[in-house]
VEXSE-375277 format. One record per residue (C-alpha): y, x, z. Coordinates in steps of 0.02 Angstrom, whole numbers, padded with zeros to 5 digits, always signed. Example, Ala and Ser with C-alpha at 12.3 -4.5 7.8 and 13.67 -1.06 7.14 Angstrom:
-00225+00615+00390 -00053+00684+00357 
This chain:
+02060-03102-05646 +02146-03112-05468 +01972-03125-05354 +01905-02979-05458 +02059-02866-05397 +02029-02925-05237 +01847-02877-05234 +01906-02699-05307 +02024-02675-05165 +01896-02741-05015 +01786-02620-05097 +01901-02474-05073 +01931-02519-04914 +01768-02529-04850 +01727-02347-04926 +01880-02292-04822 +01796-02355-04673 +01646-02271-04684 +01754-02094-04649 +01793-02066-04460 +01956-02153-04405 +02060-02118-04252 +02001-02187-04104 +02091-02186-03913 +01917-02266-03853 +01859-02203-03679 +01677-02182-03628 +01625-02300-03491 +01550-02200-03324 +01376-02282-03350 +01365-02221-03545 +01289-02057-03576 +01417-01919-03630 +01409-01820-03806 +01418-01639-03734 +01440-01474-03834 +01346-01372-03891 +01263-01219-03799 +01262-01043-03880 +01283-00863-03839 +01402-00741-03872 +01310-00635-04049 +01401-00492-04006 +01520-00508-04177 +01698-00475-04107 +01795-00519-04241 +01689-00667-04276 +01797-00844-04326 +01637-00962-04341 +01514-01040-04237 +01356-00963-04210 +01294-01033-04364 +01405-00912-04458 +01486-01074-04555 +01594-01181-04454 +01762-01101-04425 +01839-01114-04243 +01994-01200-04277 +02032-01217-04078 +01972-01136-03908 +01978-01230-03745 +01956-01145-03583 +01919-01208-03424 +01844-01153-03263 +01649-01192-03212 +01647-01314-03055 +01503-01250-03007 +01569-01056-03004 +01723-01110-02886 +01717-01046-02710 +01823-01218-02615 +01775-01330-02497 +01877-01475-02626 +01726-01518-02707 +01770-01696-02734 +01919-01645-02841 +01817-01526-02937 +01683-01694-02977 +01829-01795-03044 +01890-01646-03142 +01724-01620-03203 +01705-01801-03269 +01885-01824-03345 +01833-01654-03441 +01675-01735-03486 +01743-01892-03541 +01873-01788-03657 +01748-01685-03736 +01631-01807-03766 +01770-01917-03851 +01833-01761-03938 +01640-01778-04018 +01659-01956-04058 +01817-01923-04164 +01720-01801-04271 +01752-01626-04218 +01632-01516-04167 +01615-01416-03996 +01529-01256-03973 +01514-01187-03787 +01499-01000-03743 +01506-00910-03573 +01658-00785-03556 +01578-00590-03578 +01693-00537-03424 +01708-00670-03312 +01567-00796-03280 +01677-00915-03223 +01766-00957-03373 +01685-01077-03527 +01761-01048-03696 +01733-01200-03805 +01765-01186-03981 +01827-01347-04093 +01796-01352-04276 +01857-01518-04403 +01748-01537-04534 +01788-01590-04701 +01808-01756-04684 +01881-01768-04519 +02027-01656-04598 +02040-01785-04736 +02061-01930-04634 +02212-01853-04527 +02284-01753-04651 +02320-01940-04737 +02359-01999-04561 +02493-01868-04540 +02560-01883-04734 +02526-01687-04754 +02583-01637-04916 +02441-01526-05005 +02427-01449-05185 +02442-01546-05345 +02449-01427-05485 +02516-01252-05492 +02699-01248-05520 +02753-01217-05710 +02943-01211-05694 +02999-01046-05759 +03113-00948-05648 +03232-00813-05677 +03251-00684-05588 +03391-00638-05496 +03519-00519-05530 +03503-00399-05378 +03301-00401-05411 +03314-00226-05463 +03389-00170-05309 +03301-00285-05165 +03127-00223-05252 +03170-00048-05141 +03188-00192-04968 +03019-00284-05006 +02859-00289-04942 +02727-00217-05051 +02646-00346-05175 +02474-00253-05188 +02477-00263-04978 +02530-00417-04957 +02510-00535-05122 +02647-00679-05151 +02601-00856-05134 +02569-00965-05267 +02690-01099-05280 +02617-01286-05320 +02688-01434-05347 +02618-01559-05186 +02618-01746-05123 +02549-01820-04962 +02378-01815-04975 +02270-01989-05001 +02077-01985-04984 +02079-02111-05127 +02156-01988-05259 +02068-01820-05192 +02031-01796-05363 +02200-01773-05392 +02218-01643-05299 +02220-01455-05329 +02031-01421-05234 +01955-01250-05293 +01855-01248-05142 +01845-01358-05006 +01835-01218-04860 +02017-01145-04901 +02095-01313-04983 +02161-01342-04788 +02217-01155-04745 +02181-01127-04541 +02359-01158-04499 +02332-01333-04562 +02169-01341-04491 +02256-01299-04316 +02389-01419-04336 +02271-01574-04378 +02159-01527-04232 +02299-01500-04101 +02358-01669-04156 +02185-01739-04122 +02178-01653-03942 +02350-01718-03907 +02295-01907-03920 +02113-01924-03855 +02102-01993-03701 +02016-01938-03552 +02039-02079-03429 +02107-02257-03372 +02199-02297-03219 +02279-02467-03184 +02264-02514-03359 +02371-02367-03420 +02269-02221-03553 +02296-02052-03496 +02255-01943-03634 +02321-01779-03713 +02279-01582-03695 +02453-01565-03609 +02419-01678-03456 +02240-01585-03432 +02331-01423-03441 +02462-01454-03349 +02319-01526-03191 +02217-01376-03223 +02076-01468-03298 +02088-01329-03427 +02156-01134-03411 +02212-01128-03587 +02203-01200-03776 +02255-01124-03912 +02211-01069-04109 +02127-00900-04133 +02228-00741-04220 +02103-00702-04370 +02107-00505-04317 +02150-00376-04203 +02338-00305-04241 +02280-00114-04229 +02125-00139-04356 +02075-00231-04492 +01925-00361-04475 +01750-00299-04465 +01705-00494-04553 +01725-00444-04739 +01753-00642-04791 +01912-00635-04639 +02094-00568-04734 +02146-00502-04584 +02314-00579-04586 +02387-00536-04407 +02353-00344-04471 +02447-00363-04607 +02589-00448-04527 +02591-00301-04392 +02595-00172-04531 +02711-00247-04641 +02818-00340-04533 +02812-00307-04356 +02810-00138-04355 +02988-00035-04321 +02952+00084-04483 +02991-00089-04567 +03155-00122-04482 +03254-00090-04662 +03126-00210-04761 +03135-00385-04793 +03026-00520-04710 +02868-00579-04796 +02920-00754-04764 +02797-00859-04860 +02672-00750-04759 +02742-00780-04597 +02748-00968-04641 +02559-00955-04692 +02504-00880-04535 +02619-00963-04398 +02685-01115-04493 +02852-01179-04558 +02922-01174-04381 +02908-00986-04343 +02959-00960-04528 +03126-01066-04543 +03163-00961-04367 +03131-00789-04461 +03218-00843-04615 +03373-00903-04532 +03388-00770-04427 +03357-00633-04570 +03506-00735-04688 +03619-00725-04520 +03582-00523-04502 +03602-00508-04683 +03771-00581-04688 +03817-00495-04527 +03835-00320-04644 +03965-00399-04727 +04064-00428-04568 +04013-00289-04473 +04073-00166-04627 +04249-00254-04616 +04260-00263-04424 +04215-00064-04417 +04345-00049-04537 +04497-00151-04444 +04415-00023-04299 +04456+00141-04383 +04628+00062-04469 +04685+00035-04251 +04603+00220-04228 +04679+00299-04359 +04863+00222-04331 +04856+00224-04143 +04961+00379-04147 +05095+00281-04226 +05098+00156-04111 +05278+00170-04057 +05273+00050-03877 +05113+00156-03824 +05230+00328-03853 +05366+00245-03758 +05240+00179-03622 +05177+00371-03604 +05359+00454-03623 +05402+00521-03457 +05592+00502-03513 +05555+00298-03544 +05390+00248-03475 +05405+00366-03310 +05595+00298-03257 +05515+00117-03274 +05452+00052-03088 +05344-00095-03100 +05366-00229-02970 +05202-00244-02856 +05079-00356-02915 +05016-00436-02774 +05096-00483-02587 +05160-00362-02454 +04985-00239-02473 +05042-00182-02642 +05160-00049-02691 +05284-00018-02839 +05202+00058-02979 +05247+00198-03126 +05231+00125-03288 +05142+00275-03360 +04998+00236-03263 +04951+00119-03392 +04953+00252-03537 +04783+00284-03566 +04745+00090-03580 +04898+00052-03685 +04836+00203-03800 +04658+00104-03812 +04752-00061-03853 +04829-00004-03993 +04660-00005-04086 +04633-00179-04050 +04815-00248-04050 +04854-00202-04231 +04876-00291-04391 +04699-00259-04434 +04627-00364-04312 +04733-00526-04394 +04670-00489-04547 +04500-00489-04489 +04515-00635-04393 +04551-00734-04535 +04415-00662-04643 +04293-00716-04497 +04355-00884-04523 +04297-00882-04688 +04155-00779-04664 +04079-00900-04566 +04102-01028-04682 +04013-00941-04810 +03875-00913-04700 +03851-01084-04656 +03868-01162-04834 +03752-01037-04902 +03622-01037-04771 +03600-01244-04801 +03575-01185-05011 +03445-01059-04935 +03389-01198-04808 +03357-01331-04966 +03256-01206-05046 +03141-01175-04888 +03115-01364-04878 +03054-01385-05057 +02956-01205-05058 +02854-01250-04875 +02853-01453-04920 +02968-01492-04773 +03100-01587-04886 +03028-01773-04818 +02937-01721-04680 +03049-01804-04532 +03034-01977-04621 +02860-01979-04676 +02742-01833-04551 +02837-01823-04385 +02713-01916-04248 +02775-01988-04085 +02744-01879-03932 +02605-01926-03829 +02720-01914-03682 +02796-02063-03769 +02654-02174-03795 +02590-02134-03639 +02752-02227-03573 +02750-02376-03692 +02717-02525-03576 +02874-02647-03651 +02837-02762-03790 +03014-02802-03896 +03014-02865-04067 +03056-02765-04230 +03211-02814-04301 +03146-02724-04479 +02971-02786-04482 +02996-02945-04376 +02817-02886-04267 +02793-02822-04087 +02798-02659-04036 +02781-02554-03874 +02918-02455-03812 +02925-02365-03638 +03094-02461-03594 +03199-02592-03629 +03371-02593-03684 +03452-02577-03515 +03313-02468-03449 +03380-02369-03589 +03565-02375-03559 +03525-02334-03369 +03421-02171-03410 +03554-02114-03528 +03697-02144-03402 +03589-02052-03262 +03573-01907-03389 +03754-01895-03459 +03803-01890-03252 +03685-01753-03215 +03738-01663-03362 +03939-01652-03326 +03888-01630-03129 +03814-01468-03178 +03937-01421-03294 +04044-01448-03156 +03934-01340-03046 +03957-01193-03179 +04150-01237-03158 +04150-01190-02992 +04057-01051-03001 +04189-00968-03124 +04320-01032-03011 +04233-00919-02893 +04235-00787-02977 +04428-00789-03016 +04455-00807-02834 +04350-00634-02820 +04473-00580-02929 +04613-00625-02848 +04571-00577-02645 +04486-00388-02724 +04633-00351-02818 +04735-00340-02666 +04605-00226-02587 +04608-00123-02736 +04796-00110-02741 +04825-00063-02550 +04675+00072-02542 +04627+00129-02706 +04799+00237-02737 +04761+00316-02552 +04592+00375-02608 +04599+00448-02757 +04786+00511-02720 +04750+00687-02760 +04630+00650-02922 +04755+00631-03073 +04626+00627-03172 +04544+00493-03102 +04710+00385-03072 +04759+00369-03259 +04590+00286-03307 +04547+00176-03112 +04698+00084-03096 +04688-00077-02956 +04681-00194-03128 +04537-00086-03202 +04454-00086-03052 +04443-00289-03035 +04437-00316-03190 +04269-00203-03238 +04194-00268-03051 +04226-00454-03086 +04131-00441-03252 +03983-00359-03201 +03978-00491-03046 +04005-00638-03171 +03867-00560-03278 +03742-00556-03138 +03799-00749-03100 +03752-00789-03284 +03584-00731-03276 +03535-00818-03117 +03610-00964-03156 +03525-00974-03321 +03363-00982-03239 +03419-01130-03141 +03488-01228-03295 +03338-01204-03392 +03243-01307-03277 +03370-01429-03237 +03388-01462-03413 +03214-01484-03462 +03185-01611-03300 +03330-01724-03376 +03274-01716-03547 +03110-01770-03478 +03173-01891-03385 +03259-01953-03547 +03108-01963-03644 +03125-01928-03835 +03024-02015-03947 +02970-01859-04082 +02967-01680-04037 +03123-01638-04133 +03217-01778-04034 +03170-01709-03892 +03210-01504-03948 +03352-01568-04007 +03423-01657-03845 +03374-01517-03748 +03456-01397-03862 +03614-01502-03847 +03620-01508-03652 +03555-01299-03632 +03706-01258-03752 +03832-01359-03663 +03765-01286-03491 +03772-01097-03581 +03923-01115-03662 +04020-01149-03503 +03917-01019-03408 +03950-00873-03529 +04119-00914-03622 +04181-00988-03467 +04265-00821-03410 +04303-00732-03570 +04421-00913-03598 +04489-00892-03418 +04541-00712-03497 +04623-00749-03652 +04701-00907-03614 +04739-00941-03424 +04759-00760-03347 +04949-00683-03333 +05015-00838-03399 +05082-00936-03254 +05120-00815-03135 +05307-00859-03105 +05401-00694-03049 +05434-00574-02914 +05550-00677-02829 +05442-00846-02854 +05258-00793-02897 +05126-00948-02917 +04983-00966-02805 +04801-01014-02834 +04744-01154-02724 +04911-01141-02615 +04830-00955-02558 +04788-00819-02686 +04945-00754-02796 +04906-00776-02979 +04828-00619-03069 +04958-00548-03191 +04916-00434-03348 +04933-00233-03379 +05093-00232-03483 +05027-00219-03632 +04939-00400-03605 +04763-00464-03557 +04688-00404-03733 +04581-00242-03659 +04506-00343-03532 +04456-00482-03638 +04381-00328-03737 +04299-00250-03596 +04232-00417-03535 +04161-00466-03705 +04075-00289-03712 +03984-00299-03540 +03920-00476-03554 +03864-00442-03740 +03785-00287-03700 +03723-00323-03535 +03630-00481-03620 +03566-00396-03757 +03462-00268-03633 +03434-00408-03519 +03348-00530-03631 +03243-00381-03720 +03173-00323-03550 +03125-00506-03501 +03074-00549-03675 +02967-00378-03715 +02931-00284-03583 +02869-00407-03458 +02728-00478-03564 +02691-00307-03623 +02681-00257-03434 +02570-00429-03377 +02456-00389-03554 +02439-00194-03503 +02378-00263-03314 +02265-00387-03389 +02187-00264-03514 +02165-00123-03351 +02084-00254-03240 +01949-00299-03390 +01911-00133-03413 +01892-00109-03255 +01766-00231-03249 +01661-00200-03397 +01647-00101-03567 +01546-00262-03648 +01598-00314-03824 +01724-00451-03808 +01747-00596-03930 +01905-00623-04020 +01921-00794-03911 +01914-00701-03749 +02027-00556-03820 +02157-00684-03855 +02128-00777-03682 +02191-00620-03611 +02361-00625-03703 +02517-00726-03651 +02535-00903-03679 +02694-00927-03773 +02776-01087-03675 +02801-01262-03732 +02957-01230-03813 +02907-01084-03908 +03060-01009-03991 +03174-01118-03921 +03260-00971-03811 +03258-00863-03953 +03369-00990-04052 +03487-01001-03881 +03515-00816-03863 +03538-00803-04062 +03671-00925-04050 +03753-00886-03902 +03781-00722-03982 +03846-00800-04140 +03976-00884-04030 +04025-00713-03957 +04037-00645-04138 +04162-00781-04207 +04241-00863-04059 +04326-00706-03980 +04305-00598-04135 +04477-00549-04128 +04485-00455-03980 +04330-00345-04008 +04316-00330-04196 +04149-00195-04161 +04065-00364-04115 +03980-00409-04294 +03941-00228-04288 +03845-00236-04116 +03765-00386-04176 +03705-00328-04333 +03633-00176-04220 +03539-00312-04107 +03462-00435-04230 +03383-00288-04338 +03284-00236-04193 +03271-00422-04120 +03187-00469-04285 +03069-00338-04267 +03044-00361-04060 +03024-00559-04102 +02899-00510-04219 +02790-00360-04125 +02802-00479-03966 +02707-00634-04083 +02584-00532-04172 +02529-00412-04029 +02570-00493-03865 +02567-00688-03860 +02422-00790-03911 +02435-00881-04079 +02554-01015-04070 +02494-01200-04128 +02569-01208-04316 +02721-01341-04301 +02819-01414-04468 +02992-01404-04456 +03130-01458-04603 +03274-01367-04524 +03343-01276-04393 +03371-01443-04294 +03533-01468-04178 +03574-01287-04194 +03663-01316-04370 +03796-01436-04319 +03811-01336-04138 +03862-01183-04273 +03952-01284-04384 +04077-01336-04203 +04070-01154-04153 +04143-01127-04325 +04273-01256-04296 +04321-01188-04148 +04329-01004-04193 +04464-01042-04289 +04577-01099-04149 +04532-00985-04023 +04540-00822-04131 +04736-00880-04194 +04774-00929-03984 +04701-00753-03944 +04809-00677-04073 +04958-00781-04031 +04962-00787-03842 +04841-00643-03781 +04902-00510-03907 +05088-00432-03934 +05069-00456-04110 +05202-00600-04113 +05319-00525-03991 +05311-00364-04056 +05342-00459-04248 +05467-00556-04168 +05575-00404-04079 +05543-00312-04245 +05610-00418-04359 +05746-00499-04250 +05799-00425-04102 +05785-00238-04137 +05938-00265-04246 +06095-00369-04229 +06164-00494-04183 +06025-00472-04029 +05992-00288-04045 +06083-00114-04062 +05977-00022-04209 +06056-00015-04370 +05874-00049-04452 +05729-00146-04423 +05628-00039-04283 +05503-00042-04140 +05611+00075-04033 +05650-00003-03871 +05517-00147-03878 +05439-00098-03708 +05630-00100-03615 +05672-00276-03707 +05498-00339-03643 +05533-00306-03456 +05625-00394-03360 +05713-00324-03215 +05704-00395-03039 +05808-00351-02871 +05702-00305-02738 +05822-00390-02624 +05770-00549-02689 +05603-00537-02625 +05546-00687-02511 +05475-00637-02339 +05289-00668-02377 +05294-00587-02537 +05398-00415-02485 +05285-00268-02481 +05249-00173-02336 +05273-00007-02421 +05471+00048-02414 +05566+00073-02543 +05609+00260-02576 +05792+00336-02652 +05920+00231-02721 +05849+00114-02858 +05869-00069-02804 +05785-00148-02948 +05615-00137-03023 +05535-00185-03182 +05418-00349-03218 +05318-00429-03363 +05422-00565-03435 +05560-00627-03560 +05676-00680-03416 +05873-00652-03386 +05931-00503-03274 +06007-00537-03071 +06191-00559-03107 +06178-00682-03257 +06242-00840-03235 +06052-00891-03281 +05952-00749-03188 +05777-00753-03190 +05760-00903-03311 +05678-00878-03496 +05801-00796-03618 +05831-00827-03787 +05701-00702-03838 +05552-00793-03759 +05598-00963-03853 +05609-00869-04004 +05429-00780-03970 +05342-00967-03940 +05424-01037-04080 +05326-00902-04180 +05174-00916-04087 +05155-01102-04118 +05203-01073-04315 +05075-00946-04337 +04935-01062-04247 +04986-01201-04353 +04989-01109-04519 +04848-00994-04480 +04739-01142-04440 +04785-01236-04586 +04762-01097-04711 +04571-01067-04668 +04539-01244-04628 +04621-01275-04825 +04513-01122-04881 +04359-01176-04761 +04386-01363-04851 +04375-01266-05021 +04213-01164-04999 +04133-01314-04926 +04165-01433-05065 +04128-01295-05215 +03973-01232-05115 +03841-01365-05170 +03723-01390-05012 +03551-01388-05145 +03561-01272-05288 +03527-01332-05472 +03362-01240-05469 +03279-01334-05314 +03349-01499-05384 +03241-01476-05541 +03102-01430-05444 +03090-01576-05332 +03138-01704-05473 +02974-01614-05558 +02883-01629-05431 +02917-01814-05406 +02878-01833-05570 +02732-01754-05561 +02672-01864-05398 +02700-02041-05503 +02609-01983-05675 +02481-01903-05555 +02446-02040-05425 +02513-02202-05449 +02483-02201-05671 +02302-02137-05639 +02286-02292-05508 +02379-02404-05637 +02238-02342-05772 +02085-02367-05649 +02117-02546-05625 +02156-02559-05811 +02013-02499-05849 +01924-02591-05725 +01992-02744-05754 +01978-02734-05953 +01777-02721-05893 +01792-02866-05788 +01879-02954-05940 +01753-02911-06076 +01620-02969-05961 +01696-03152-05927 +01720-03146-06126 +01559-03113-06152 +01498-03236-06030 +01606-03385-06085 +01547-03340-06291 +01352-03350-06229 +01385-03508-06151 +01480-03609-06286 +01361-03524-06424 +01239-03630-06482 +01050-03635-06439 +00947-03574-06544 +00830-03699-06606 
């Protein structure tokens, strides 16, 4: 029986070996090469098939005919032509079918159309562990309670029909009959076909040099042997295809998703995933979910802002600043050495009124709310992501399906022993080599982060030096214009110009850091594409985090905190006197910085991402129209679109996560940030969709289980946001000093009022300084007028003449204790609530768990139990034959 079973297994193996198997063999120079079929364009501009009308075009390769090139380097062209011919021959040897057609508009261009037959698709679907349908989903689904409401925002189901749900399993040729195959033509959808073909293109060899194989379409593109490689859009986005068999999915996506009229509609995520693949689908699912969650945050933030606007007229301390009898009689000390002059407190009247809007009790409520909101967002996204993982068949993607990067495979020259399998395997570097690479990459990352910090220090030095200029010249030039003087103070002018310069520096450095991060990650040589993207994501975010947020951290936590007092100021780098905040604090300046960076970044990114590709395509279409009025095939139309780039939607993720940081980290200073982010994201979704469907070639569909390294990055931001917002309220705003004054220092024993009040707050928070105590290097040039001998400055110190003069008073220590207590209490309360929310909300819903269990049960039943039945049936027949043979042997012979 054992021999019979072995014979059966051998038979199955031989049957499988008849199918085309992936190979990396190259064609020797002396052997004849297989060449693509040649065909003229058949004047069908919307055709997605070879000229026979049967074989579907799964991929297109574009190269420039070497014989048409006008150049003197003929030897190089011969080498390139030979590599291309070998590569195409190896593609044919791997089972792909090629058809070449010359360009209609440019006779130098050749388009090689690639088709994968059924056998090749089946073979590589098994190699790549692609999940395919077993049977329709038979689990009952319950409609959501909000279904009646969401139907007003859903896409019209008569236009884009909902995708049928299936239970799926990794494809296996031996179980072909168990899969849900109604039609071989549609069993593999176009996105899956393109992904399989791209997998083959990335691994087919084209040359061997020094016993090192060179392979992959990416290297051929980098060296210019091919000019482009892309899958086809299925139609024009402006109109439906003239081919009745074409579903015109691109047109439907543009009409029902990318068009601006759909800005308030929900996205057809299943349809996006079907056309572009899971990686694009998961991005738009995350962006849509983030935007929907921002609605709640935007409403609460706008409410807090309106609360501040309505209560600003009741702001006692701002009234005191603007009161001619209070603020008008307070003369402030110069804020820089020599060139700065004395100034009146009422100059800051307008800024104090604005500050009342943002520095209110509503801000505290909103900061606590956002700490809870960000936890709800991340937890509910995990649940949504788990649903998509199941629905889009990516639950076990990383463990089963993801292949090694061709760049990694090409460098595998070292042999090591696998600890698990105890077999030899090839790796690109030894343990020592890996350690050296990691050390170099880490050092390079830290070096560039320090370089960013150096640029931030340069901005700080600019602020310190230009404040001297504005202080000495601004008042002279606008002396007669009182209306302008109210708004354009030296502090305001310095803050606004520094913010704009900081924004420009950030945008310029981004270009440099992008190239540096890619170079470091390429040298690191990650094993899979997911590892590569996660490594690059971490580096880029570290760069961007320091680049974007460092100026905000400086204003929030360092500016005005270590300035000393007028008689003993603190100097930066031993030369520049540290900046001071306005009497109202640095909160308004932080708000200004955030508004400029967030607004400028959104405008800049939209110009860079949308306007530039549109202009390039417009110029390309104009030049093409000027050359010819001929009918142009679909592959040539797509060729003249913009390439998406190797990193795909990486920059869109980066842009949104940086925005997420601004919305959460500094929201205590700018409660309108979620509202601005909501408006930006509603436009961003449609702009990204418009860009993908109209301006770019179709991306190679890729699998993705989740949003990758962005998830832990957002979790880290969420934890840090609690600390930063607590510290902004404690150290940047004046909320804690005002509360301490109201409850302790406005009434006896420290105050003179009979009841708790905010009256006298400004006078109690401005210390007195005797102008005769100025040092010679700090004494202002402008002479003092009148008989007043003192000026005021923002601090809590004993007055001159006291035995502890110019030392911090008891009010200061009460405030410090209250600030530390507030930070500890706020952090612990929010972290406790975050922990409870994380514990209560499971990462995977019960409905999704049931679907996963049902699918595993069906997989086991249909695939494995059927195998056992076949084996039992086969073994039973063999046993019957053996028994009959034995019976005939021992049967008595007939006489």
